[in-house]
DRENVO-338046 format. One record per residue (C-alpha): x, y, z; residue number from 1. Coordinates in steps of 0.25 Angstrom, whole numbers, plus 5000, padded with zeros to 4 digits. Layout:
N
<drenza <X; Y; Z>; NUM> ...
% end
This chain:
49
<drenza <4986; 5019; 5029>; 1> <drenza <4987; 5007; 5019>; 2> <drenza <4986; 5006; 5004>; 3> <drenza <4982; 4994; 4996>; 4> <drenza <4988; 4989; 4983>; 5> <drenza <4976; 4984; 4976>; 6> <drenza <4982; 4975; 4966>; 7> <drenza <4989; 4967; 4977>; 8> <drenza <4980; 4970; 4989>; 9> <drenza <4992; 4973; 4997>; 10> <drenza <4990; 4984; 5008>; 11> <drenza <5002; 4993; 5010>; 12> <drenza <5005; 5003; 5021>; 13> <drenza <5004; 5017; 5015>; 14> <drenza <4994; 5025; 5006>; 15> <drenza <4990; 5027; 4992>; 16> <drenza <4999; 5038; 4985>; 17> <drenza <5012; 5035; 4992>; 18> <drenza <5021; 5023; 4996>; 19> <drenza <5017; 5011; 5004>; 20> <drenza <5025; 5007; 5016>; 21> <drenza <5033; 4997; 5008>; 22> <drenza <5036; 5008; 4997>; 23> <drenza <5026; 5005; 4986>; 24> <drenza <5022; 5017; 4979>; 25> <drenza <5007; 5018; 4978>; 26> <drenza <5007; 5029; 4968>; 27> <drenza <5012; 5020; 4956>; 28> <drenza <4999; 5013; 4954>; 29> <drenza <4989; 5021; 4962>; 30> <drenza <4977; 5013; 4958>; 31> <drenza <4983; 5001; 4964>; 32> <drenza <4983; 5007; 4978>; 33> <drenza <4971; 5010; 4988>; 34> <drenza <4972; 5016; 5002>; 35> <drenza <4966; 5006; 5013>; 36> <drenza <4965; 5003; 5027>; 37> <drenza <4968; 4988; 5026>; 38> <drenza <4980; 4982; 5033>; 39> <drenza <4993; 4982; 5026>; 40> <drenza <4997; 4969; 5019>; 41> <drenza <5010; 4973; 5013>; 42> <drenza <5022; 4965; 5018>; 43> <drenza <5033; 4974; 5014>; 44> <drenza <5041; 4983; 5023>; 45> <drenza <5035; 4996; 5026>; 46> <drenza <5021; 4991; 5024>; 47> <drenza <5020; 4979; 5034>; 48> <drenza <5028; 4986; 5045>; 49> 
% end
């Protein structure tokens, strides 16, 4: 599963309501995140590998 940060259009590994692969907390601004099936575009450790 992947989650998209709508303000930046970056897709992270993880899901809404938790933490992304790179450690970003998706509960801080829940309206900025949507679950998606898009390919991951985040280049940070934990998301890209």
